[in-house]
Phi, psi and omega in degrees: 000131183290157179298325180296319180291320177299319179296322179294317177295324176298318179298316180295319178299315177299319181296317180294321176299318179296314182300315181295316181296319180295325182298331179300329186263005185247015186294334184271353182277147179281136181283148177284166179302142179058040184303317187285351169259319183295311186297310178300322179297318178294322179297313181297315180296319182289325177297320178299320179291314182295327180301335181274358178274117182254101184288342182262005184284350181221151177263358181283124179298318184291321178294319179295321178298318179290332173294319176297318177298324179295319178296317177298318179298321178297316180296322178295319178299321178302315182284329176297325179272358181251334183237147174274159177134176178297130183300317180299323181291321177294318179297317179299318178298317179296321179294327173300321176293322178298317178299320179296315178299320182295319178298313181298319180298316182289328174295322178298317178297318179300314179295325181292342180276349181285151180302321180298315181297321180295322178293319180295322181296327181286341181279312185212150179288341184281337182299317177300323180293316180297316180298316182296317179297316181297314182294314181298319179298315181296315181293316181298317179295318180297315180294322180298311184285330182272331187235298193300321184276354186271349179204165186253112185295336183291350179266358184291157175275161179297320180298321178295318178299312181298320180298312182295320179298315181298316182298311185292316180296320177298317179300314180295319180297315180295319180289332174295321178295319179293317183296322182282349179236043180291138178266012178057042176245129185301316181293322179297316181292321178296319180296319180293325178293315180297320178300315181295318180297315181297316181299311183290323178295319177295323178296316178293319179296320179296319179297317179295316181297314180295324177296313180299319179297317180294321180296316179295321179296318179296315179297321179298319179294321179297315181295317177297324177296320178295319177297318180295318181293335182279348182300314181297316179296322178298318179298323177295318177299315182299315179296321180294322178299312181297315180296316182296317180299317180295314183294315181294322178298314179295319181294320177299315178297322180295316179296317178300318181294318179299315182294322178294315179298318179296321180290317181295322183263005178052050179263146178267111181241158177298160178295122182265001183298323177299322179293318179296321178297321178297320179295318179297334179297338177275349180286153181297149174294320185223167176246108181259351185096354180234113187300316181297317179295321179300315180289325176301314180298322177297314182290329175296325176298318179296317179297322179294321178300321179296333179263009183058041177246130179279127184246111178256128181219125177227144178227124178255023180208151173234039188262011184265010182293333183280348182278152176299122186299321183294318180296317178295319178302311183293321181298307183289324179298317179294315183298316182284325175299319176299316180295320178299316180296322178291314181294332182290345178276350185278131181271332179287117182302327182289344182253007174276075189228142169233132181237127179237129177223140178235132181221149174269130181227100184064236178262025182225163172246127178257135180239127178233122178236127177222155178205152172285155175209163175238147183106212185222138175245125179261133182254145174220126185056039177066017175233147176297137180272151188290323187299329182252031188248046177297338175283000171106355183264110183199246180303327181303317181292322179294322178293324176297316180299322179298318179290320178298318176298322178298323179277002183061037178258200180215153178209156170212153180226140178203159178243136182214117179051053178061027173236126178263128182246136174233117179246131180227136174240123179242127177290143178277000000 
């Protein structure tokens, strides 16, 4: 077999390794129409083009480097025409795959430098192929589970994409220069491989870290926006609480006066107990020490009745008066809204229940909210993640944690036998 033909097969092999690695990072992107016809056609056409790339036809490092870039560019074009989404995000995902391929390649070279590998290579031509397949499989699986599946590249910023692309391409270019000017020293070659692995691994780690930082920043802005948007609603609640307290107080006195006058004058009047019961219906379910929170809990009970959800609420403390009413309103509103959404998924009428209890424990108030749910809740960092929160547990829990942290309290959430538990401790 001629050297030119071997070089062409080498180019195709490198191209296929790149394609597989890039595919690991594209799982969250939406496929274009007729994907299962479009994608194979693009693969076949691109392989024909790559087969004509002869990497050994020149001794120039820079020309060879640009040939490698051309192969990478072809693979990116294949995915740009196969998946929908932001172009920069698809390119960034593909570059993550390029870094993964580079790491796997350098691990293969490292293993080939060991005495055992050299002895196996002298026995049969198939051992290098088996070793390469094993190493690439192990590296690809490790990168997929540690990096690729942990975040969605389509949410990245353009600046993050450009940064990751620059790091990986620079790393590949420098290592191409080292490889083409090898002094045929085992230690030198091992050092260059380790250098390449560290550079590409750091590039992937940096991309993951920056994504996580950006995601947390975005979530923080969303939560702050929700808090800001609730201020107006809170003011309405506060005004309603004051108005309701005045009206119920006046109505109670009026009923008492009517009953006294009727008794003094021995008048026969209709039974006023239904009216009194209606007035009592506006009274708080519990006394927490915070008027706005008391009325919120009463209204949450009414909302639950409309959904055929039983709402149980008990308070063994009235120590929440010193807390900011708006923060408590937002905390309990989110927690109970999440519980309502979870309980609303339950088909068994006896399990459409939400239970809220408040107790004083030393210098703290403990809050326990639980509800039944159906389906599955996935936790990340001990909090329910939003993507799997059709039952309602998502941003609400994160906003609650932010408020609990603000109060220097503690909280935990867990699911057990289709019951979701939320525990909060607030210092008095």
